[in-house]
GUKEVO-161592 format. One record per residue (C-alpha): residue number from 1; residue in three letters; x, y, z. Coordinates in steps of 0.25 Angstrom, whole numbers, always signed. Each point is the difference from the previous one (the first is absolute). Example, Ala and Ser with C-alpha at 12.3 -4.5 7.8 and 13.67 -1.06 7.14 Angstrom:
// GUKEVO-161592
r k = 1&r = ALA&c1 = +49&c2 = -18&c3 = +31
r k = 2&r = SER&c1 = +6&c2 = +14&c3 = -2
***
This chain:
// GUKEVO-161592
r k = 1&r = UNK&c1 = +29&c2 = -6&c3 = -50
r k = 2&r = UNK&c1 = +0&c2 = -15&c3 = +1
r k = 3&r = UNK&c1 = +9&c2 = -8&c3 = +3
r k = 4&r = UNK&c1 = +3&c2 = +9&c3 = +13
r k = 5&r = UNK&c1 = +15&c2 = +3&c3 = +0
r k = 6&r = UNK&c1 = +1&c2 = +12&c3 = +10
r k = 7&r = UNK&c1 = -8&c2 = +0&c3 = +13
r k = 8&r = UNK&c1 = -1&c2 = +11&c3 = +10
r k = 9&r = UNK&c1 = -4&c2 = -3&c3 = +14
r k = 10&r = UNK&c1 = -2&c2 = +12&c3 = +8
r k = 11&r = UNK&c1 = +5&c2 = -2&c3 = +15
r k = 12&r = UNK&c1 = -7&c2 = +6&c3 = +12
r k = 13&r = UNK&c1 = +4&c2 = -11&c3 = +11
r k = 14&r = UNK&c1 = -15&c2 = -2&c3 = +3
r k = 15&r = UNK&c1 = -7&c2 = -13&c3 = +3
r k = 16&r = UNK&c1 = -7&c2 = +1&c3 = -13
r k = 17&r = UNK&c1 = +13&c2 = +2&c3 = -7
r k = 18&r = UNK&c1 = +7&c2 = -12&c3 = +6
r k = 19&r = UNK&c1 = -13&c2 = -8&c3 = -5
r k = 20&r = UNK&c1 = +3&c2 = +4&c3 = -14
r k = 21&r = UNK&c1 = +14&c2 = -6&c3 = +0
r k = 22&r = UNK&c1 = -4&c2 = -14&c3 = -4
r k = 23&r = UNK&c1 = -7&c2 = +5&c3 = -11
r k = 24&r = UNK&c1 = +11&c2 = +8&c3 = -6
r k = 25&r = UNK&c1 = +9&c2 = -12&c3 = +2
r k = 26&r = UNK&c1 = -9&c2 = -8&c3 = -8
r k = 27&r = UNK&c1 = -1&c2 = +11&c3 = -12
r k = 28&r = UNK&c1 = +15&c2 = +1&c3 = +1
r k = 29&r = UNK&c1 = +2&c2 = -15&c3 = -2
r k = 30&r = UNK&c1 = -11&c2 = -2&c3 = -9
r k = 31&r = UNK&c1 = +4&c2 = +11&c3 = -11
r k = 32&r = UNK&c1 = +15&c2 = +0&c3 = +3
r k = 33&r = UNK&c1 = -1&c2 = +14&c3 = +4
r k = 34&r = UNK&c1 = +9&c2 = +11&c3 = +5
r k = 35&r = UNK&c1 = -4&c2 = +6&c3 = +13
r k = 36&r = UNK&c1 = +0&c2 = +14&c3 = +5
r k = 37&r = UNK&c1 = -4&c2 = +5&c3 = +15
r k = 38&r = UNK&c1 = -3&c2 = +14&c3 = +3
r k = 39&r = UNK&c1 = -3&c2 = +7&c3 = +13
r k = 40&r = UNK&c1 = -5&c2 = +14&c3 = +0
r k = 41&r = UNK&c1 = +3&c2 = +7&c3 = +14
r k = 42&r = UNK&c1 = -5&c2 = +13&c3 = +6
r k = 43&r = UNK&c1 = -2&c2 = +7&c3 = +13
r k = 44&r = UNK&c1 = -8&c2 = -12&c3 = +5
r k = 45&r = UNK&c1 = +10&c2 = -10&c3 = -1
r k = 46&r = UNK&c1 = +8&c2 = -5&c3 = +12
r k = 47&r = UNK&c1 = +13&c2 = +5&c3 = -4
r k = 48&r = UNK&c1 = -5&c2 = +14&c3 = -1
r k = 49&r = UNK&c1 = -6&c2 = +0&c3 = +14
r k = 50&r = UNK&c1 = +13&c2 = -5&c3 = +6
r k = 51&r = UNK&c1 = +10&c2 = +9&c3 = -7
r k = 52&r = UNK&c1 = -7&c2 = +12&c3 = -4
r k = 53&r = UNK&c1 = +2&c2 = +7&c3 = +14
r k = 54&r = UNK&c1 = +14&c2 = -7&c3 = +3
r k = 55&r = UNK&c1 = +9&c2 = +2&c3 = -12
r k = 56&r = UNK&c1 = +4&c2 = +13&c3 = -8
r k = 57&r = UNK&c1 = +2&c2 = -9&c3 = -12
r k = 58&r = UNK&c1 = -13&c2 = -8&c3 = +2
r k = 59&r = UNK&c1 = -4&c2 = -1&c3 = -15
r k = 60&r = UNK&c1 = +12&c2 = -8&c3 = -4
r k = 61&r = UNK&c1 = -1&c2 = -8&c3 = +13
r k = 62&r = UNK&c1 = -15&c2 = -3&c3 = -3
r k = 63&r = UNK&c1 = +4&c2 = -4&c3 = -14
r k = 64&r = UNK&c1 = +11&c2 = -9&c3 = +5
r k = 65&r = UNK&c1 = -9&c2 = -7&c3 = +9
r k = 66&r = UNK&c1 = -11&c2 = -2&c3 = -10
r k = 67&r = UNK&c1 = +9&c2 = -6&c3 = -9
r k = 68&r = UNK&c1 = +6&c2 = -10&c3 = +11
r k = 69&r = UNK&c1 = -15&c2 = -3&c3 = +4
r k = 70&r = UNK&c1 = -4&c2 = -3&c3 = -15
r k = 71&r = UNK&c1 = +13&c2 = -9&c3 = -2
r k = 72&r = UNK&c1 = -3&c2 = -8&c3 = +12
r k = 73&r = UNK&c1 = -15&c2 = -1&c3 = -4
r k = 74&r = UNK&c1 = +6&c2 = -6&c3 = -14
r k = 75&r = UNK&c1 = +9&c2 = -9&c3 = +7
r k = 76&r = UNK&c1 = -11&c2 = -6&c3 = +9
r k = 77&r = UNK&c1 = -11&c2 = -1&c3 = -10
r k = 78&r = UNK&c1 = +7&c2 = -3&c3 = -14
r k = 79&r = UNK&c1 = +13&c2 = -8&c3 = +5
r k = 80&r = UNK&c1 = +9&c2 = -3&c3 = -12
r k = 81&r = UNK&c1 = -7&c2 = +9&c3 = -9
r k = 82&r = UNK&c1 = +6&c2 = +12&c3 = -8
r k = 83&r = UNK&c1 = -8&c2 = +12&c3 = +4
r k = 84&r = UNK&c1 = +0&c2 = +14&c3 = -3
r k = 85&r = UNK&c1 = -3&c2 = +9&c3 = +11
r k = 86&r = UNK&c1 = -5&c2 = +14&c3 = +0
r k = 87&r = UNK&c1 = -2&c2 = +8&c3 = +14
r k = 88&r = UNK&c1 = -6&c2 = +13&c3 = -5
r k = 89&r = UNK&c1 = -5&c2 = +13&c3 = +8
r k = 90&r = UNK&c1 = -14&c2 = +4&c3 = -5
r k = 91&r = UNK&c1 = -14&c2 = -4&c3 = -2
r k = 92&r = UNK&c1 = -2&c2 = -15&c3 = -2
r k = 93&r = UNK&c1 = -9&c2 = +1&c3 = -12
r k = 94&r = UNK&c1 = +9&c2 = +10&c3 = -7
r k = 95&r = UNK&c1 = +13&c2 = -8&c3 = +4
r k = 96&r = UNK&c1 = -6&c2 = -13&c3 = -6
r k = 97&r = UNK&c1 = -4&c2 = +7&c3 = -13
r k = 98&r = UNK&c1 = +14&c2 = +6&c3 = -1
r k = 99&r = UNK&c1 = +7&c2 = -14&c3 = +2
r k = 100&r = UNK&c1 = -10&c2 = -7&c3 = -10
r k = 101&r = UNK&c1 = +4&c2 = +10&c3 = -11
r k = 102&r = UNK&c1 = +14&c2 = -1&c3 = +4
r k = 103&r = UNK&c1 = +1&c2 = -15&c3 = +0
r k = 104&r = UNK&c1 = -10&c2 = -3&c3 = -12
r k = 105&r = UNK&c1 = -8&c2 = -9&c3 = +11
r k = 106&r = UNK&c1 = -10&c2 = -9&c3 = -6
r k = 107&r = UNK&c1 = -7&c2 = -4&c3 = +13
r k = 108&r = UNK&c1 = -2&c2 = +7&c3 = +14
r k = 109&r = UNK&c1 = -4&c2 = -8&c3 = +11
r k = 110&r = UNK&c1 = -5&c2 = +6&c3 = +13
r k = 111&r = UNK&c1 = -12&c2 = -2&c3 = +10
r k = 112&r = UNK&c1 = -10&c2 = +10&c3 = +2
r k = 113&r = UNK&c1 = -3&c2 = +7&c3 = +13
r k = 114&r = UNK&c1 = -9&c2 = +10&c3 = +6
r k = 115&r = UNK&c1 = -5&c2 = +5&c3 = +14
r k = 116&r = UNK&c1 = -14&c2 = +3&c3 = +4
r k = 117&r = UNK&c1 = -10&c2 = +6&c3 = -10
r k = 118&r = UNK&c1 = +10&c2 = +3&c3 = -10
r k = 119&r = UNK&c1 = +3&c2 = -14&c3 = -2
r k = 120&r = UNK&c1 = -15&c2 = -1&c3 = -6
r k = 121&r = UNK&c1 = +5&c2 = +8&c3 = -13
r k = 122&r = UNK&c1 = +15&c2 = -2&c3 = +1
r k = 123&r = UNK&c1 = +2&c2 = +16&c3 = -1
r k = 124&r = UNK&c1 = +14&c2 = +5&c3 = +2
r k = 125&r = UNK&c1 = +4&c2 = -15&c3 = +0
r k = 126&r = UNK&c1 = +14&c2 = -3&c3 = -6
r k = 127&r = UNK&c1 = -7&c2 = -12&c3 = -8
r k = 128&r = UNK&c1 = -10&c2 = +9&c3 = -5
r k = 129&r = UNK&c1 = +11&c2 = +10&c3 = -5
r k = 130&r = UNK&c1 = +8&c2 = -12&c3 = -6
r k = 131&r = UNK&c1 = -12&c2 = -6&c3 = -7
r k = 132&r = UNK&c1 = -3&c2 = +14&c3 = -6
r k = 133&r = UNK&c1 = +13&c2 = +5&c3 = -3
r k = 134&r = UNK&c1 = +10&c2 = -11&c3 = -4
r k = 135&r = UNK&c1 = +1&c2 = -7&c3 = -14
r k = 136&r = UNK&c1 = +4&c2 = -14&c3 = +5
r k = 137&r = UNK&c1 = -10&c2 = -11&c3 = +4
r k = 138&r = UNK&c1 = -4&c2 = +1&c3 = +15
r k = 139&r = UNK&c1 = -2&c2 = -12&c3 = +9
r k = 140&r = UNK&c1 = -6&c2 = +3&c3 = +12
r k = 141&r = UNK&c1 = -10&c2 = -6&c3 = +12
r k = 142&r = UNK&c1 = -6&c2 = +5&c3 = +12
r k = 143&r = UNK&c1 = +10&c2 = -1&c3 = +12
r k = 144&r = UNK&c1 = -11&c2 = -7&c3 = +8
r k = 145&r = UNK&c1 = -2&c2 = -11&c3 = -10
r k = 146&r = UNK&c1 = +15&c2 = -2&c3 = -1
r k = 147&r = UNK&c1 = +6&c2 = +1&c3 = +14
r k = 148&r = UNK&c1 = -3&c2 = -12&c3 = +9
r k = 149&r = UNK&c1 = -3&c2 = -9&c3 = -11
r k = 150&r = UNK&c1 = +8&c2 = -11&c3 = -8
r k = 151&r = UNK&c1 = +3&c2 = +6&c3 = -14
r k = 152&r = UNK&c1 = -8&c2 = -7&c3 = -11
r k = 153&r = UNK&c1 = +11&c2 = -3&c3 = -9
r k = 154&r = UNK&c1 = +4&c2 = -4&c3 = -10
r k = 155&r = UNK&c1 = -13&c2 = +4&c3 = -6
r k = 156&r = UNK&c1 = -11&c2 = -11&c3 = -3
r k = 157&r = UNK&c1 = -12&c2 = +8&c3 = -4
r k = 158&r = UNK&c1 = -1&c2 = +13&c3 = -6
r k = 159&r = UNK&c1 = -11&c2 = +9&c3 = -4
r k = 160&r = UNK&c1 = +0&c2 = +10&c3 = -11
r k = 161&r = UNK&c1 = -9&c2 = +12&c3 = +0
r k = 162&r = UNK&c1 = -3&c2 = +6&c3 = -13
r k = 163&r = UNK&c1 = -8&c2 = +12&c3 = -5
r k = 164&r = UNK&c1 = -4&c2 = +6&c3 = -13
r k = 165&r = UNK&c1 = +12&c2 = +9&c3 = -2
r k = 166&r = UNK&c1 = +12&c2 = -1&c3 = -9
r k = 167&r = UNK&c1 = +9&c2 = -5&c3 = +11
r k = 168&r = UNK&c1 = -8&c2 = -13&c3 = +1
r k = 169&r = UNK&c1 = +9&c2 = -6&c3 = -10
r k = 170&r = UNK&c1 = +13&c2 = +3&c3 = +7
r k = 171&r = UNK&c1 = -7&c2 = -4&c3 = +14
r k = 172&r = UNK&c1 = -4&c2 = -14&c3 = -6
r k = 173&r = UNK&c1 = +13&c2 = -2&c3 = -6
r k = 174&r = UNK&c1 = +8&c2 = +2&c3 = +13
r k = 175&r = UNK&c1 = -10&c2 = -9&c3 = +8
r k = 176&r = UNK&c1 = +1&c2 = -11&c3 = -10
r k = 177&r = UNK&c1 = +15&c2 = +1&c3 = -1
r k = 178&r = UNK&c1 = +1&c2 = +0&c3 = +16
r k = 179&r = UNK&c1 = -10&c2 = -12&c3 = +1
r k = 180&r = UNK&c1 = +8&c2 = -8&c3 = -10
r k = 181&r = UNK&c1 = +14&c2 = +2&c3 = +7
r k = 182&r = UNK&c1 = -6&c2 = -3&c3 = +13
r k = 183&r = UNK&c1 = -8&c2 = -11&c3 = -6
r k = 184&r = UNK&c1 = -12&c2 = +6&c3 = +7
r k = 185&r = UNK&c1 = -15&c2 = -1&c3 = -3
r k = 186&r = UNK&c1 = -5&c2 = +13&c3 = -6
r k = 187&r = UNK&c1 = -15&c2 = +5&c3 = +0
r k = 188&r = UNK&c1 = -4&c2 = +13&c3 = -7
r k = 189&r = UNK&c1 = -11&c2 = +9&c3 = +6
r k = 190&r = UNK&c1 = -7&c2 = +12&c3 = -6
r k = 191&r = UNK&c1 = -10&c2 = +6&c3 = +10
r k = 192&r = UNK&c1 = -12&c2 = +8&c3 = -7
r k = 193&r = UNK&c1 = -6&c2 = +10&c3 = +10
r k = 194&r = UNK&c1 = -14&c2 = +1&c3 = -6
r k = 195&r = UNK&c1 = -10&c2 = +10&c3 = +5
r k = 196&r = UNK&c1 = -8&c2 = -4&c3 = +12
r k = 197&r = UNK&c1 = -14&c2 = -6&c3 = -1
r k = 198&r = UNK&c1 = -10&c2 = +10&c3 = -1
r k = 199&r = UNK&c1 = -16&c2 = -2&c3 = +2
r k = 200&r = UNK&c1 = -4&c2 = +10&c3 = -11
r k = 201&r = UNK&c1 = +12&c2 = -4&c3 = -10
r k = 202&r = UNK&c1 = +3&c2 = -14&c3 = -6
r k = 203&r = UNK&c1 = +15&c2 = -1&c3 = -2
r k = 204&r = UNK&c1 = +0&c2 = -15&c3 = -3
r k = 205&r = UNK&c1 = +2&c2 = +1&c3 = -15
r k = 206&r = UNK&c1 = +10&c2 = +10&c3 = +2
r k = 207&r = UNK&c1 = +8&c2 = -7&c3 = +11
r k = 208&r = UNK&c1 = +0&c2 = -13&c3 = -9
r k = 209&r = UNK&c1 = +6&c2 = +8&c3 = -12
r k = 210&r = UNK&c1 = +11&c2 = +5&c3 = +9
r k = 211&r = UNK&c1 = +3&c2 = -14&c3 = +5
r k = 212&r = UNK&c1 = +0&c2 = -5&c3 = -13
r k = 213&r = UNK&c1 = +8&c2 = +10&c3 = -6
r k = 214&r = UNK&c1 = +10&c2 = -1&c3 = +11
r k = 215&r = UNK&c1 = +1&c2 = -16&c3 = -2
r k = 216&r = UNK&c1 = +2&c2 = +2&c3 = -14
r k = 217&r = UNK&c1 = +12&c2 = +10&c3 = +2
r k = 218&r = UNK&c1 = +6&c2 = -10&c3 = +10
r k = 219&r = UNK&c1 = -1&c2 = -11&c3 = -10
r k = 220&r = UNK&c1 = +5&c2 = +8&c3 = -11
r k = 221&r = UNK&c1 = +12&c2 = +5&c3 = +8
r k = 222&r = UNK&c1 = +4&c2 = -14&c3 = +4
r k = 223&r = UNK&c1 = -1&c2 = -5&c3 = -14
r k = 224&r = UNK&c1 = +9&c2 = +11&c3 = -5
r k = 225&r = UNK&c1 = +11&c2 = -3&c3 = +10
r k = 226&r = UNK&c1 = -2&c2 = -15&c3 = +0
r k = 227&r = UNK&c1 = -3&c2 = +0&c3 = +15
r k = 228&r = UNK&c1 = -9&c2 = -13&c3 = +4
r k = 229&r = UNK&c1 = -3&c2 = +5&c3 = +14
r k = 230&r = UNK&c1 = -14&c2 = -1&c3 = +5
r k = 231&r = UNK&c1 = -8&c2 = +13&c3 = +2
r k = 232&r = UNK&c1 = -11&c2 = +6&c3 = +8
r k = 233&r = UNK&c1 = -9&c2 = +12&c3 = -3
r k = 234&r = UNK&c1 = -7&c2 = +4&c3 = +13
r k = 235&r = UNK&c1 = -10&c2 = +11&c3 = +3
r k = 236&r = UNK&c1 = +5&c2 = +8&c3 = +12
r k = 237&r = UNK&c1 = +9&c2 = +11&c3 = +4
r k = 238&r = UNK&c1 = +15&c2 = -3&c3 = -4
r k = 239&r = UNK&c1 = +5&c2 = +0&c3 = +14
r k = 240&r = UNK&c1 = -10&c2 = -10&c3 = +5
r k = 241&r = UNK&c1 = +2&c2 = -8&c3 = -12
r k = 242&r = UNK&c1 = +14&c2 = -2&c3 = +1
r k = 243&r = UNK&c1 = +0&c2 = -2&c3 = +15
r k = 244&r = UNK&c1 = -11&c2 = -12&c3 = -2
r k = 245&r = UNK&c1 = +7&c2 = -5&c3 = -12
r k = 246&r = UNK&c1 = +14&c2 = -1&c3 = +8
r k = 247&r = UNK&c1 = -7&c2 = -7&c3 = +12
r k = 248&r = UNK&c1 = -8&c2 = -10&c3 = -10
r k = 249&r = UNK&c1 = +13&c2 = -3&c3 = -7
r k = 250&r = UNK&c1 = +9&c2 = +0&c3 = +12
r k = 251&r = UNK&c1 = +9&c2 = +9&c3 = -8
r k = 252&r = UNK&c1 = +14&c2 = +4&c3 = +4
r k = 253&r = UNK&c1 = +2&c2 = +12&c3 = -9
r k = 254&r = UNK&c1 = -9&c2 = +10&c3 = -7
r k = 255&r = UNK&c1 = +4&c2 = +6&c3 = -14
r k = 256&r = UNK&c1 = -7&c2 = +13&c3 = -3
r k = 257&r = UNK&c1 = +3&c2 = +12&c3 = -9
r k = 258&r = UNK&c1 = +5&c2 = +14&c3 = +5
r k = 259&r = UNK&c1 = -3&c2 = +10&c3 = -11
r k = 260&r = UNK&c1 = -12&c2 = +6&c3 = +5
r k = 261&r = UNK&c1 = +7&c2 = +2&c3 = +13
r k = 262&r = UNK&c1 = +10&c2 = +9&c3 = -7
r k = 263&r = UNK&c1 = -10&c2 = +9&c3 = -7
r k = 264&r = UNK&c1 = -6&c2 = +12&c3 = +5
r k = 265&r = UNK&c1 = -5&c2 = +0&c3 = +14
r k = 266&r = UNK&c1 = +4&c2 = -15&c3 = +0
r k = 267&r = UNK&c1 = +9&c2 = +3&c3 = +13
r k = 268&r = UNK&c1 = -13&c2 = +1&c3 = +8
r k = 269&r = UNK&c1 = -12&c2 = -7&c3 = -8
r k = 270&r = UNK&c1 = +7&c2 = -12&c3 = -7
r k = 271&r = UNK&c1 = -6&c2 = -14&c3 = +4
r k = 272&r = UNK&c1 = +13&c2 = -5&c3 = +0
r k = 273&r = UNK&c1 = +2&c2 = +5&c3 = +15
r k = 274&r = UNK&c1 = -12&c2 = -7&c3 = +6
r k = 275&r = UNK&c1 = +4&c2 = -13&c3 = -8
r k = 276&r = UNK&c1 = +13&c2 = +0&c3 = +7
r k = 277&r = UNK&c1 = -6&c2 = +4&c3 = +13
r k = 278&r = UNK&c1 = -11&c2 = -11&c3 = +0
r k = 279&r = UNK&c1 = +8&c2 = -11&c3 = -7
r k = 280&r = UNK&c1 = +3&c2 = -13&c3 = +9
r k = 281&r = UNK&c1 = +13&c2 = -2&c3 = -8
r k = 282&r = UNK&c1 = +11&c2 = +9&c3 = -6
r k = 283&r = UNK&c1 = -4&c2 = +8&c3 = -13
r k = 284&r = UNK&c1 = +9&c2 = +2&c3 = -11
r k = 285&r = UNK&c1 = -3&c2 = +12&c3 = -9
r k = 286&r = UNK&c1 = +5&c2 = +0&c3 = -14
***
């Protein structure tokens, strides 16, 4: 997976999409990677509405217009770069997954967007489908946290959130590699959501045992991989803990695992989606 050699950037020409361009450029230069742009279009695209009623051969005309628009975007956003381009008719999540498989993509970079109450759960979101379905690493961030703000690159502070699953080792390896290549500060975090306090039950000893076990696991994992970054074990919900740590460390990037998001029911219930939604900075899920 690392170093990233093939980056896929899904393009929808929106303001959040434009805000991701500097981050894509940074990754391209940092890892000397190849870039592919993909644009999925359908009945909602401008070309459809302009041509569907006017031309008998409108599908071909729409394809030609979408190809032209994507070429113009590439020339403006990535001047001088060799970029592969795919403008495809279809549902965006499916098109992205298809191109990832075809290209052997290492990293997908895209903003997440949402409308109204749907945004609260990222349901039916293209980002949610990408996080759930694709095999590549996914870099994403809430559009509101990216658009209208100066990009925080190169990364200077990285928070890596770890859990007790088998993927923790791979996540830590990736975070340590990225931090090293950027010469960024790395801080590790494990959030332990212990049972709430109850008057009739004393959980203090149980809570201490959980916290001590998590701390031991973090030290053991760091020793195994030779990582010397500091770590914190905190008693809070994962999403809240990551957000607090990002603010505290003034982090530019969060690195997390993604395996649980791809398990049964992960599309709806995984904690990854709220992490992405609530994080003040971009999230790289491995």
